[in-house]
TITOR-803144 format. One record per residue: residue in one letter; x, y, z of N, C-alpha, C, O, CB in turn. Coordinates in steps of 0.1 Angstrom, whole numbers, plus 2048, in hexadecimal, padded with zeros to 3 digits. Glycine has a CB too. Layout:
! TITOR-803144
AXYZXYZXYZXYZXYZ
...
***
This chain:
! TITOR-803144
X8B082C7368A182E73589D8337278A583A72189C83773F
X89183072388C83671688984471788084871F88182E711
X89084D71088E85B71288086071087B868717897862709
X87985A70686B85E70386285B70F8598647138658566F7
X86484F71585C84B72185F85372C85585873385E83D725
X86B85672F87085E73A86B86C73986587274387E85E73B
X86D87372E86988172C85A88272D85588B73286F88671F
X85287872884387972983F87873783788073B83C86D720
X84586F73F84186E74D84487A75483C87F75C848862752
X85088075285488C75984B8987558478A075E864890756
X8488997488408A47448328A474A82C8AE74F83F8A4734
X82C89774A81F89675081F89975E81689F76481988874D
X82A89476582B89677482C8A47778268A978083688E77A
X8358AB7708368BA7728298C276F8278CC7768418BF769
X8228BE7658158C476380C8C376F8058CC77380F8BE756
X80B8B77758028B47808078BD78C7FF8C37938028A5784
X8158BD78E8198C57998178D47978158DB7A18278C279B
X8188D978B8158E77898078EA78B8038F57908188EB77C
X7FE8E17887EF8E478B7EB8E37997E38EB79D7E68DA784
X7F28DB7A07EF8D97AE7F88E27B77F58E47C37F08CA7B2
X8028E77B280C8EE7BA80A8FC7BE8149037C28188EE7B4
X7FE9017BE7FC90F7C18009127D080491C7D47ED9137BF
X7FD9077D98029087E78058FA7EC7FD8F17EA7F890F7F0
X80F8F97F38148EC7F88118EB80780E8F580E8248EA7F6
X8118DF80C80D8DD81A8188E28238238E581F80B8CE81C
X8148E483081D8EA83982A8E283B82A8D68388168EC846
X8358E983F8418E18418408D884C8388D985684D8EB844
X8488CD84B8488C285684B8B584F84A8B484383A8C185E
X84E8AB85785189E85284589884A83A89A84F85589585C
X84789083F83C88B83883488084183A87884884188482B
X82788183F81E87784581C86B83C82086C83181087D848
X8178618428138558398078598327FF860837811848840
X8068538257FB85881C7EE8518217E485781E7FD85480E
X7ED8468287E184082C7DB8488387E284B8427E483282F
X7CE8498387C784F8437C98488507C683C8507BA852840
X7CC84E85B7CD8478687BF84786E7B98518717D784F871
X7BA83A8707AD8398767AB8408837A08458867AA82B878
X7B684188A7B58488977B48578957B285E89E7C18458A0
X7B785C8897B786A8867AC86F87C7AD8798767C586E880
X7A286687B79786A87178A86B87878086C87279685F866
X78B86D88577E86E88D77987D88C78188688877F86989D
X76D87F89076788C88F76D89589A76F8918A575888B892
X7708A18957768AB89E76B8B28A67608B48A177E8B5896
X76E8B68B27658BE8B97638CC8B376C8D18AC76A8C08C8
X7588D28B47558DF8AD7608E98B17638EB8BD7468E38B1
X7658F08A776E8FA8A976A9068A176390489777D8F58A6
X76E9128A476991E89D76E91E88E77A91B88C76F92C8A4
X76592188476992087777592887377693487875E924870
X77E92386C78A92986778C92785978C91C85479692586F
X78D93285178F93184379F92E8407A793384878A93E83B
X7A29288367B09278337B593482D7AD93E82B7B391B828
X7C393682B7C99428287C394981B7C49558197D9940827
X7BE9408127B89468067A99488087A394F7FF7BA93C7FA
X7A394481279594681578C93D80D78094080C792954812
X79093280878992980077F9218087749208047939207F8
X78391C81377A91381A77D91482978791882E77C905816
X77290F83177390F84077A9028447748F7842765910846
X78790284978E8F784C7898EF85978D8E485B79B8FC84F
X77F8F585F7798ED86B76F8E386576B8D986B7718F7875
X76B8E68577608DE8527668D68457608CC8417538E784E
X7708DB8407768D58347848D183578C8D783D7758DF828
X7888C782E7978C482C7998C181D7928B981779B8B7835
X7A38C98177A68C78097B68C68087BD8CF80C79F8D3800
X7B98BB8027C88B98007CA8B37F37C08B07EC7CE8AF80C
X7D68B17EE7D98AB7E17E78A67E17F08AB7E97D88B67D5
X7E989C7D97F78967D77F98937C97EF8907C27F988A7E0
X8058937C580988D7B78168857B982088B7BE80A8987AC
X81787A7B48238717B582786C7A881F8657A18218667BE
X83486E7A383A86979784586079B84E8647A283E87478E
X84585379684F84A79985484578B84C84078384A83E7A2
X86184678986884177D87083578287983678B87184C775
X86E82A77C87681E78287B81677687581576C86D81578A
X88881177888E80976D8977FE77289C7FF77E895812764
X89B7F476A8A57EB76D8AB7E775F8A57E875589F7DE774
X8B77E17618BE7DC7548BC7CD7538B67C775C8CE7E0755
X8C17C87488C07B97468C67B27518CF7B77578C67B5738
X8C17A57548C879E75E8C878F75A8C178B7518C17A076D
X8D07867618D077875E8C37717608BD77376A8DA771765
X8BE7697568B27617588B375674F8B47577428A6769756
X8B174A7548B273D74B8A673C7428A87367378B4730754
X89B74174688F74073E88574A74388775074E88973173F
X87A74D73B87075673F86275173C860748733873763738
X85875674384A75274084175F73E84676A73D84474974C
X83575D73E82C76873B82B77274682777D74481E763737
X82E76E75382E77775E83D77A76383F77E76F826772769
X84677975B85577C75E85878B75D85279275585F774755
X86178F76686679C76586F79C75887779375786E7A0771
X86E7A77508767A77448857A774888A7AF7508737B473C
X88C79D74289B79B7458A479D73A8B079E73C89D78D74A
X89F79F72D8A879F7228AD7AD71F8B87AE7198A2798717
X8A67B77228AA7C471F8A77CE72B8A07CA7348A37C9713
X8AC7DB7298A97E573289A7E87328947E87278B17F172F
X8947EA73D8857ED73E8837F97478897FA75287D7E0743
X87B80374387780E74C86981174B86481073F87F81B749
X86281475585481775685282276085B82576884C80A75B
X84782875F84383376983583276D82D82C766845841763
X83283677982583877E82384778382B84D78882382E789
X81684B78081385978680585878C7FC85378681386477A
X80485E7977F785F79E7F586D7A27FE8747A77F68557AA
X7E88727A07E58807A67D787E7AD7CE8797A77E488B79A
X7D78837B97CB8807C27C788C7CA7CF8947CF7CF8757CC
X7BA88E7CA7B48987D37AF8917DF7AA8867DE7A98A07CC
X7B08977EB7AA8927F87A089C7FD7A48A78017B688E803
X7938997FC7898A380078189D80C77C89280B7808A77F5
X7808A58177798A18227708AB8277738B782678289D82D
X7638A782B7598B18307528AC83C74E8A083C74E8B3826
X7518B584774B8B185373B8B28507378BB84974F8BA85F
X7348A88567268A785371E8AA86071E8B686572289A84E
X7188A18677118A387371B89F87F72689B87C70589B874
X7178A088B72089D89772688F89571F88589471789D8A4
X73388F89473B88289373C87D88674287288573687889C
X73688387B73787D86E73F88586473F89286572987D869
X74687F85C74E88585174D87C84474A87084575D886856
X74F88383974F87B82C75C87F82576088B82574187F823
X76187581E76E87881676C87380976586980677A87281D
X77387A7FF7728777F17808797EC7868847ED76887F7E9
X78786E7E679486F7DF79486C7D17958607CE79E8677E6
X7928767C87938747BA7A18727B77A98797BD78D87E7B2
X7A48697AD7B28667A97B486479B7AB8607947B785A7B1
X7BF8687957C38667867D085F7877DA8667897C387577E
X7D08537847DD84B7827E184A7737D884B76B7DC83D788
X7EE8477717F284476380083C76480883E76D7F485175B
X80283475B80E82C75A80C81E75F80181A76281A832761
X81781676081780876582580576B82F80B7698137FF759
X8247F97738317F57798397ED76F8357EA76382E7EC785
X8457EA77384F7E276A8487D67658417CF76D85C7DE770
X84A7D37588457C67528367C57538317BA75384B7BA759
X82E7D07548207CF75581C7CB7638127C576581A7C574B
X8247CE76E8227CB77C8217BC77E8177B77848167D2781
X82A7B577882C7A777B83B7A477D8447AC77A82579E76F
X83D79778284B79278285279179085B78979285479B77A
X84D79A7998517997A78457997B083D7A27AE85B7A47AB
X8457907BB83A7917C483B79E7CD8317A57CF83A7847CD
X8487A07D284B7AC7D984E7B77CE8597BA7CB8577AB7E3
X8437BC7C88447C57BD84B7D27C18487D87CC8367C77B6
X8547D87B885C7E37BC8567F17BC85D7FA7C08677E37B5
X8497F27B78437FF7B68357FF7BC82B7FA7B68438047A7
X8338057C98278047D081C80C7C98108097CC82880A7DD
X81F8157C081581C7B88108147AC8078187A581A82A7B3
X8178097AA81380179E8057FB79F7FF7F779581B7F679D
X7FF7FB7AB7F17F67AC7E78017A87DC7FE7A47ED7F27BB
X7EC80E7AA7E38197A77E281C7987D881F7927E68257AE
X7EE81C7917EF81F7837F081377B7F980B77C7FB828781
X7E78117727E88057697E280975B7D88037577E07FA76F
X7E88127557E48167477ED8207417F38287487D681B747
X7EF8207347F882972D7F283872D7FA84172A7FA82571F
X7E683A7307E184872F7DA84B73D7D58417437D7849723
X7D98577417D285B74D7C385774D7BC8597437D486B74E
X7BF8527597B084F75A7AB8527677B38527717AD840756
X79F85476879985877579584C77D79084277878D861774
X79784D78B79384379478F8497A17968537A679E838797
X7848457A67808497B47878407BE7838347BF7708497B6
X7928467C479A83D7CD79283A7D979082F7DD7A78447D1
X78C8457E07858437EC77884C7EC7778567E778E8477F8
X76E8467F276184D7F575B84680075583B7FF75884D7E7
X75C84C80D75884681975285082375685B82376383D81E
X74A84A82B74485283774984C84374A840845734851837
X74D85584D75185185A74885786574586386576185585C
X74584F86F73E85387A74685088674A84488873084D87B
X74885988F75185789B74885B8A77418658A775E86089B
X74A8518B27448538BE74E8558C975684C8CC73B8468C1
X74E8618CF7578638DA75485C8E774985C8EB7588718DD
X75F8568ED75D84E8F976685490576984E90E76283F8F6
X76986190477086790F77F86590F78486290576B86391B
X78586691B79486491C79C8719197A886F917798859912
X79687D91879D88891579C88C9057958858FE7AB886919
X7A38969017A289A8F37AF8998ED7BA89A8F379D8A98F2
X7AF8968E07BB8958D77B989E8CC7AF89F8C57BD8868D2
X7C48A68C97C58B08BF7C88A98B17D18A18B17CF8BA8C2
X7C08AB8A77C28A689A7C58B08907BD8BA88F7B689E896
X7CF8B08887D38B987E7CC8B68717C98AA86F7E28B987C
X7CA8C18697C48BE85C7CF8B78537DA8BB8537C08CB855
X7CA8AD84C7D38A48447CB89D8397BE89F8397DC89A84C
X7D18958317C988D8287BF88482E7C387C8377D2885820
X7B388582A7A987D8307A787E8407A48748467AB87082C
X7A988B8447A988D8527A689C8557AD8A58517B6889858
X79A89E85C7968AC86079B8B086C79C8A98757888AD860
X7A08BD86D7A68C387979C8C58847908C78817AD8D1875
X7A18C48907998C789C79E8BE8A87AA8BB8A978A8C3898
X7948BB8B17978B38BC78D8A78BD7828A88B77958BC8C9
X79189D8C37888918C578C88A8D279788C8D77898878B8
X7838828D678687A8E27918708E07918698D67798748E7
X79A86F8EA7A48668E979F8588E77A48508DF7AD8678F6
X7948548EF78E8478EF7828498E57798528E77898438FD
X7818418DA7768438D17748378C877D82E8C77798508C8
X7688368C276482C8B87628328AB75A83B8AB7578248BC
X76982E8A076883489376382988A76981E88977483A88D
X75882C88375282287975482986B75283586A74281F87C
X75882186175B82685475381D84A75481084B76A825851
X74C82484074481C83774782282974882F82773481D83B
X74981981F74B81F81275781880A75B80D80C74D82E812
X75D82080176881C7F97758217FF77682D8017678207EB
X77E81880278B81C8077958118057918077FE78A820817
X7A181280A7AB80780A7AC8008177AC8078227B880C806
X7AC7F38177AD7EC8247B97F082C7B97F18387AE7DD823
X7C47F38257D07F782C7D08068317D980B8387DB7F5822
X7C580D82F7C381A8357C18188447C582184B7B782282F
X7BB80E8487B780C8567BD80085D7BC7FF8697A880A857
X7C47F88567CB7EC85B7DA7EB8577DD7F184C7C47DF858
X7E37E485E7F07E285A7F87EE8598027EE8507F07D984E
X7F57F98607FD80586080C80386480F7F986B7F6810869
X81480C86282280C86682781B86582682185A82A80285E
X82E81F86F83382D86F83E83086483F83A85E83883087E
X84582586185182785985082084B85982284285D821861
X84681884984581183C83780E83983280383C84D80583C
X82F81883382181583081D81D82381281B81E81881883C
X82582781E82182F81382B83080883683680A81E83D818
X82982A7FD83382A7F28348387EC83E83A7E48308207E7
X82C8427EF82E84F7EA8388577F283E8607EC8208577EB
X83B8537FF84585A80784F85180E85885681483D862811
X84D84480D85683A81585B83080C85F83380084E834821
X85C8238108608188078578157FB84B8167FD86380C80F
X85C8117F085480F7E484F8007E48447FD7DE85C8127D8
X8567F77E98537E97E78457E57ED8427E97F885E7E07ED
X83E7DD7E68317D87EC8317D17F98297D280282A7CF7E2
X83C7C97FB83E7C18078437C98138457C481E8477B5805
X8467D681084A7DF81B83E7E981E83C7EC82A8577E8817
X8377ED81482B7F68178217EF81E81A7F68268267FD80B
X81F7E381C8147DB82381B7CC8268257C88218067DA819
X8137C582E8177B88328147AF8268097AD82180F7B283E
X81F7A982181F7A281381579781380E79580982D79C80F
X81478F81D80B78481D7FC7868217F477D821811779826
X7F97938247EA7968267E57998187E87A48127E87A3830
X7DE7908127D77918057CA79A8087BF7958077D47827FF
X7CC7A680A7C17AE8107B77B18047BA7B27F97C77BC816
X7AA7B28087A07B47FE7A27C17F77A37CC7FD7927B4804
X7A27C27E97A47CE7E17A27CA7D27A47BF7CE7B37D37E3
X79E7D57CB79E7D47BD7AC7D57B87B57D67C07947DE7B7
X7AE7D67AB7BB7D67A67C27E47A87CE7E57A57BC7D3798
X7BA7EE7AC7BF7FC7AF7C37FC7BF7C98067C37B48077AC
X7C07F27C67C27F27D57B77F67DE7B97F77EA7CC7FA7D8
X7AB7F87D879F7FD7DF7947F37E17947E97D979A80A7D9
X78C7F57EA7817EB7EC7757F37F27767FF7F47857E07F6
X76A7EC7F475E7F27FA75B7EA80675C7DE8067517F27F0
X7587F18127567E981E7547F182B7507FD82A7617E0821
X7567EB8367537F18427607EF84C7667E484B7467EC848
X7647F985376E7F785E76A7FE86A76480986A77C7FD859
X76E7F887576B7FD8827797FE88B7807F488B7607F588A
X77B80989178780A89978380F8A777C8198A8791814892
X7878088B178480C8BF7928108C479B8088C477D7FF8C7
X79481E8C87A18228CD7A08268DB79782D8DF7A582E8C4
X7AA8228E37AC8258F17BA82C8F17C082D8E77AB8188FB
X7BE8318FD7CA8388FE7D78318F97DF8378F27CB83C90D
X7D88248FD7E481D8F97E18118F07EB8098ED7EB818905
X7D580F8EC7D28048E37C78078DB7BF8108DD7CF7F78EB
X7C57FF8D07BA8008C77B77F28C27BF7E98C17BD80B8BB
X7AA7F18BE7A67E58B779E7E88AA7957F18AB79D7DB8C1
X7A17E289F7997E48937947D788D79A7CC88D7A27EC889
X7887D98867837CE87F77E7D38717787DE8717787C8887
X77F7CC86777A7CF85A7757C38527797B88547867D6851
X76B7C684A7657BD8407637C483375D7CE8337587B6845
X7697BE82876A7C581C7687BC81076A7B08117777CC81C
X7657C28057627BA7F876E7B57F27787BC7F27597C27EE
X76E7A97EC7787A37E47767A57D576A7A77D277A7947E8
X7807A57CD77E7A67BE77779A7B977878F7BF78B7A87B7
X77079B7AE7697907A87727867A276F77A7A276079579E
X77E78B79D78978279879578879E7967937A3789783788
X7A078079D7AD7837A37B379079D7B57917917B67777A1
X7B579A7A67BC7A57A17B57AD7977BB7B178D7C97A179D
X7A77AE7977A07B578E7977C17947967C17A07977AB786
X7927C978C78B7D579177E7D379777A7D87A17897DF786
X7767C97917687C77957687BF7A276D7B47A37617BF78A
X7617C57AC75F7BE7B97537B47B874A7B57B075C7C97C5
X7557AA7C074A79E7C073F7A37C77407A57D37507917C6
X7327A37C17267A77C772079D7D07167A07D671E7AB7BD
X7257917D07207867D97267877E772E77F7EB7247797D2
X7227917ED7297967FA72778D80572F78D80F7247A47FE
X71D78380471D77980E72676E80D72876681670F77480F
X72C76D8007367637FD7447677FB74E75F7FD73275D7F1
X7467747F875377A7F57557867FD74E7907FC75377E7E6
X75F78680676279080F77078E81677578381775779281A
X77579881B78279782278079D83077B7A883178D79E81B
X78479683B78379B84879079C84F79979484C77A793850
X7927A785779E7A885E79C7AD86C7937B686E7A87B1857
X7A37A98767A27AD8847B07B08897B97A888879C7A288D
X7B27BC88E7C07C18927BF7C78A07B47CC8A47C57CD888
X7C97C58A87CB7CB8B47D97D38B57E37CD8B37CA7C18BF
X7D77E08B77E37E98B87E67EC8C77DE7EF8CF7DF7F68B0
X7F37EA8CA7F77ED8D78037F78D680E7F48D07FB7E18E0
X8018038DC80B80D8DD81380D8EA80C80C8F480681A8DA
X82080F8EA8278108F68338198F483581E8E982C8038FB
X83B81B8FE8478228FE85381A90285281390C84582E906
X85E81B8FC86A8148FF87681F90187A8258F886E80A8F5
X87A82190D88482A91188083890C88884190789282690A
X87383B90D86E84890886B84A8FA8688548F587785390C
X86C83F8F286A8408E385D8378E185C82C8E687683A8DB
X85483C8D88478368D684982B8CC85282A8C483C8408D1
X83F8218CE83F8158C58318108C58298128CE84980A8CB
X82E8098BA8218028B98237F48B282A7F38A881880B8B1
X81C7EB8B881B7DD8B280D7DA8AE8047DE8B68207D28BC
X80B7D48A27FE7D389C7FC7C48977FE7C288B7FC7DC890
X7F97BA8A07F67AD89A7E87AE8947DF7B58997F87A28A5
X7E67A58897D97A48837D779687E7E078F87B7D77AF879
X7CA79287C7C67858767BD78886B7B679386C7C077A880
X7BC7818617B27838567AD7768507B376C8527B878C84A
X7A177784A79C76C84379577283678D77C83779276484B
X79876C82A79277081E78976581878D75981979D775814
X77E76981277675F80A7747657FD7707717FC76875C811
X77775D7F27747627E57747567DC77674B7E077E76D7E0
X7717587CF76F74D7C577D7497C078074A7B47657527B9
X7857437C97937417C67967327C378E7297C779C7467D3
X7A07317BB7A47237B77AE71D7C17B47257C97AA7227A9
X7B07107C07B87097C97C57037C27C56FC7B87B06FD7D0
X7D17077C77DD7027C17DE6F27C07E06EC7B67E97077CA
X7DB6EC7CB7DB6DD7CB7D16D87C17D56CF7BA7D96D67D9
X7C56DD7C17BB6D87B77C06DA7A97BD6D27A07AD6DF7BA
X7C66E57A67CA6E87987D56DE7957D46DA7897CF6F7797
X7DE6DA79D7E96D179A7E26C37987E66BC78F7F46D07A5
X7D96C07A17D26B37A07CB6B17927CB6A678D7C86B17AB
X7C56BC78D7BE6BB7807C76BB7757C46B576B7B46C677F
X7D36C27767DC6C276A7EA6C47707ED6CF7757D86CE760
X7F26BA7707FF6BA7768096C376F8136C97758066AC777
X8076C57628106CE75A8086DA7577FC6D97538166C774D
X80E6E67588076F27547F96F475B7F06F77538066F3746
X7F86F27687EB6F376E7E570176E7ED70B76C7ED6EF77D
X7D970376E7D170F76E7C871077A7BE70A77B7C9710761
X7CD7197847C57197907B772078E7AE71E7967CD72179A
X7B67287847A972E78179E72577E79272877E7AB738776
X7A271877979870F7767927077827896FE78179D70576C
X79770A78E79270479A78C70D7A478A70A7B079D6FD7A1
X78771879F7817237A777471F7AD76B71A7A678072F79F
X7737217B97667217C17677297CE77372B7D27617127C4
X75C72C7D475D7347E076472C7EC75F7217F074F7397E3
X76F7327F077672B7FB77E73580377D7417FF7807207F5
X78673180D78B73B81679A73A8167A072F813785739824
X7A074581A7AF74781C7B074E82A7A975782D7B674F810
X7BA7498327BB75083F7CA7528427D274C83C7B474884C
X7CC75C84B7DA75F84E7DC7688597D276C8607E1764842
X7E876D85C7EA7778677F677F8647FE77B85B7EC770875
X7F878A86B80479386980679B8757FE79B87F80279C85D
X8127A28748167AB87F81E7B78798277B587181E7A4889
X81A7C387D8217CE8798267D688581E7D988E8187D786F
X8347D98868397DF8928427EA88E84A7E98858407D589A
X8427F589584B80189384F8058A18478068AA84580C88B
X85D8098A186280E8AE86B8198AB8758188A38698028B6
X8698258B18738308B187F82C8BA87D8298C686C83E8B4
X88B82D8B589782A8BC89D8368C28A28358CD8A08238B4
X89E8408BA8A384D8BE89B8588B88928558B08B284F8BB
X89D8658BA89486F8B589486F8A688B8758A089887D8BA
X89F86A89F8A086989189F85C88B89C85B87E8AC86F88E
X8A08518928A184488D89683B89289383B89E8AF83D891
X88F83388888582A88B88781D88588F81D87B87882F889
X8818128898828058848747FF88386B80388A88B7FD88D
X8737F58798667EF8778677E18748727DC87085F7F686C
X85D7D987585C7CB87184F7C786D8457CB8738617C287D
X84E7C08638417BA85D8437AB85C84C7A685683E7BF84F
X8397A386283979586082A79185C82179786183C78C86D
X82A78885281C78484D81D77684782777184381778E842
X81177084881076284380175E83F7F776284681475884F
X8007578347F27518327F374382E7FE73E82C7EC759827
X7E873C82D7E972D82C7ED72981E7F271E81C7DA72682F
X7ED7328147F372F8077ED7237FF7F371D7F780172D808
X7E07208027DA7157FB7D17197EF7CF7117E67D170D806
X7CC7267F07C472B7E57CC7357DD7D673A7E27B67307EB
X7C87387D17CF7427C97CF7507CF7C67547D67C97437BB
X7DB7567CD7DC7647D17D276C7CA7D076B7BE7E97697CF
X7CB7757D17BE77B7CC7BE78A7C97B978E7BF7B47787D6
X7C47927D37C17A07D27CE7A87D27D07B17CB7B87A47DC
X7D87A47DB7E37AC7DD7EF7A77D57F37AD7CA7E77AE7EB
X7F679D7DA8027987D28037897D67FC7837DF80F7A07D6
X80D7827D080F7747D181A7717DC82676D7D981376D7C3
X8177737E98207727F481876A7FE80D76E80282677F7F9
X81E75F80381775780E81F75881B81975482581674980A
X82B75C81B83275F82783B76A82584176B81A83B75382B
X83D77482E84577F82C84B78483984478584383D789825
X85778983985E79084486479C83D86A79B83386978884C
X8627A88438697B483E86C7BC84A8657BE85485F7BB835
X8797C284A87D7CA8558867D584F88C7D48458857C1860
X8877E085788F7EB8528907F785C88A7F686788A7F0844
X89780185889880D86089581985889681984C8A680E867
X89282485F88F83285989783C86189683C86D880836859
X89E84385A8A884D8608A585B85B8A785D84E8B784985E
X8A18658638A08728608AE87985E8B887586589987986B
X8AF8838568BB88A8528C189585B8CA89C8578BA88F845
X8BB8958678BF8A08708CE89F8748D48A98768B88A087D
X8D38938748E28918778EB89886E8F689C8718E5883877
X8E78998618EF8A08578E88AD8528EB8B28478F189684B
X8E08B385B8DB8C08588D08C184E8CD8CB8488E68C8853
X8C98B584C8BE8B58428B28AE8498AE8A38468C28AC835
X8AC8B58538A28B085D8968AB85588F8A285A89E8BC867
X8938B08498878AC8428898A083987F89A8338828B883A
X89689C83789989182F8978848378988848438A7892829
X89587883089386C83689A86182D898860821884869837
X8A38588338A984E82C8A38408338A183F83F8B984F82E
X8A183782A89A82B82F8A381E8288A881F81D88A82A82A
X8A48148318AB80882D8A37FB83289F7FA83D8B9807832
X8A07F28298987E782D89B7DA8258A17DB81A8897EA82B
X8977CE82B8997C282488D7B98258857BA82F8A47BB82A
X8897B181B87E7A981A88279B81688B79980E8747AF810
X87B79181C87B78381886C77E81686577D82088377A823
X86877B80A85C77680785C7678038657637FD85677F7FC
X85176080785175280384374D7FF83A7557FF85674980F
X8437407FA83773A7F683372D7FE83C7278038387377E7
X82672A7FF82271E8048267127FB82A7147EF81571E806
X82670580082B6F97F98226F87ED8266F77E282A6EC801
X8146FA7EF80A6F97E380E7037D980E6FF7CD7FC6FB7E8
X81170F7DD8137197D38207177CB8217197BF8137277DA
X82A7127D283770F7CB8347047C18397057B684170A7D5
X82D6F97C582B6EE7BB8246F37AF8266EE7A48236E17C2
X81A6FC7B18127017A681A70879C81970679080670A7AB
X8247117A182B71979883671079283A71378783172579F
X83B7067998456FD7938406F57888476F177F84B6F479E
X8336F278982D6EA77E8296F27728246ED7688206E3784
X82C6FE77282970776781D71076881971775F8276FE75B
X81771077480C71977680F72877881A72B77A805715782
X80573077780673E7777FD7457817F1740781804744769
X80174F7887F87567907F57647887F676577C7FF75979E
X7F176E7907EF77B78A7FB7847897FB78E7837E3781790
X80678079081178979181E78178F82878878981179079F
X82077579282B76D79082876078881D75B78783176979D
X83275B78383274E77A83C75076F83975776682474C775
X84774876F85174776585073A75C85973875485E74876C
X84573375D84472775584971A75C84570F75884A72A749
X85271C76585871376E85E71977985F72677A86170A767
X86371278386871878F87270F79687070479985C71A799
X87E7167988887117A18877197AE88E7237AF89671179B
X87F7147B887A71D7C38857227CC88E71B7CF8707167CB
X88572F7CF88D7357DA8857417DE87F7487D689B7387D4
X8867457EB87F7507F088275D7E888E75E7E48817527FE
X8797667E787D7727E088377C7EB87D77E7F58707797DA
X88E7817E88967897F18997977EC89E7987E18A27827F6
X8957A17F38957AF7ED89B7B97F88967B88038867B37E8
X8A47C17F48A97CC7FC8A57D97F68A57DA7EA8B77CB7FE
X8A27E37FD89E7F17F98A47FB8018A67F980D88E7F37F9
X8A88067FA8AD8128018A881E7F98A781E7ED8BE812802
X8A58288018A08357FA8A58418038A883F80F8908357F8
X8A584C7FC8A985880389F8637FE8A08687F38B785C800
X89686780788C87180489087F80789288381387F86D80C
X8928877FD8988947FE88C89F7FD88589F7F38A28967F3
X88B8A88078818B28068878BE7FD8908C480187D8B8814
X8818C07F18878C97E88818D87EB8888E27EB8838C57D9
X8758D87EF86E8E57F18628E17FA85F8D67FC86A8ED7E3
X85B8EC7FE84E8EA8058458E17FE8408E57F38488F8808
X8418D68038388CE7FD83D8C57F18358BE7EB82D8D67F9
X84A8C57EF84F8BD7E485B8B57E88648BA7EF8538C67D9
X85C8A87E586789F7E886C8977DC8648947D38638967F3
X8798947DB87E88D7D08868817D788E8837E08878967C7
X8848757D28898697D989085F7CF8898597C787E8617E0
X89D85E7D08A38527C88A18457D18A18467DD8B28557C5
X8A083B7CA89C82E7D18A48227C98A58227BC88B82B7D0
X8AA8197D08AF80D7CA8AA8017D18A98017DD8BF80E7C9
X8A87F77CA8A47E97CF8AD7DF7C88B17E07BD8957E67CC
X8AF7D47D08B77C97CA8AF7BC7CD8AC7B97D88C57C77D0
X8AB7B57C28A37A97C38AA79D7BF8AF79C7B48967AA7BA
X8AB7947C88B07867C68A477D7C489A77D7CC8B97817D1
X8A47747B989B76A7B688D7707B488376C7BA89A7607C1
X88C77B7AB87E7807A88747757A487776C79C87E78B79C
X8687767A985F76C7A686275F7AC85D7547A885F76A797
X86975F7B786E7537BF8767497B787573D7BA86274C7C5
X87D74E7AC8847447A38937467A58987517A287F747794
X89973B7A88A873B7AA8AF73C79C8BA74079C8AD72E7B2
X8A873A7928AE73A7858AC74877E8B074A7728A672F77C
X8A87527868A67607808AC76A78A8A976979689776377E
X8B37747858B977F78D8C677B7938CC7717908AF783798
X8CA78479D8C47907A28C679B7998CC79A78E8C97937AF
X8C07A779E8C07B37968BE7BF79F8B77BE7A98B57B278B
X8C57CA79C8C17D67A28B67DD79B8B67DC78F8CC7DF7A4
X8AE7E57A28A37EC79D8A37FB7A28A47FD7AE8967E57A2
X8A48047998A681379C89981A79B8918167928B0819793
X8978257A388B82D7A188F83B7A689783D7AE87F8277A9
X8878447A08888527A58788567A787085379F88F85C79A
X87585C7B386885F7B686686F7B986E8747C18648577C3
X85D8757B385A8827B684C8837BD84387D7B785B88B7A9
X84A88A7C883E88A7D083A8977D484389E7DA83F8817DC
X82E89C7D18298A97D581D8A77DF81589E7DD8258B17C9
X81C8AF7E98118AF7F280C8BD7F58148C77F68158A7800
X7FF8BF7F67F98CB7FA7F08C88067EA8D180C7F28D17EF
***
């Protein structure tokens, strides 16, 4: 690794940790970073309680923070040719990403809460976050610049309507106020958030700050979910929760151009919709949840087949853009197997006729893995994870890349197609209260779906702080 780059990343990361580290969150296994829609409802009135420092009333406020530093690198690897969106193959490459986030919540009137997440990202993914559809750094969507810059990650209002069924205790957490709420409830969310905050959840693989790093593990790879290039959108989400099942619907804004910051203001023409059913059950006394979902996106997208028809060599999909639809489906499943071992599966598919627009260039994906707590070797707060991914493209998408076309994340100038195959393993070590250090390794065969490139190992070290 380049010493200057590495030392700069570490120095900046330690500065963030020292600023935020006056007090760490309580001991316990790490939670997923995304807010659980079932856990963001309004709490029943409880007596005001100040925190230990007396700064705020925790029955009315929730304040948390996180900082994550990821240093990632790979060495040169075999490649017969390269294009403008190829992963760097000739030399060793190392990059870092850093994010620092505050999570601020305030109770308003009965059933209403408002949340605000200011964020400061810095850095970029390997090769400028191109070259692999199953990209190896999940924080690469947050950080896209050589210097720290401000971003409003989330700013949203939630209104919850209790529907009975008893009470459920909710702990104070990121984007979650402490208290009690009805087990059966309807929660409405309006504002800026991430689509994956409320859909496509998974107990073992959903947060690159604490779990797997790869994009096709943290989310369902073929769900081209509505988002700007930082991963956020503006929209509306509704979750109806009952004791053993839940249903969610969302409609959210799409970017004006593929993988860009500006959202399309033509909201009657450009939007993404998702409908999900969650079913919780128990197998031999161990909890599990299965979450099938369907989606349809509309945006000013180009067509791969039209691009090839217009120009058989070096086609440009951006020249065929008009408002059209993409549809697909997915499933996220997690199952606890023992007190310390859990397994998960993600399946997803889209029609692959229009250009990839907001997440990544995957049209079919299967990902599966296990998560193991370290209690067996006397490290109860440590977690080890092992997973494998196979990502693929539609026939139209393959022909487009083979003819020399480019998307926003893959394109080698030509293509000898083969599914992108990735394995990932990590070991999350609890260093101190609120602080984790994680070595991670991934192995990628056919990066960018190209049999003529790779394979290669990709190494990473992650430091994560939570309060």
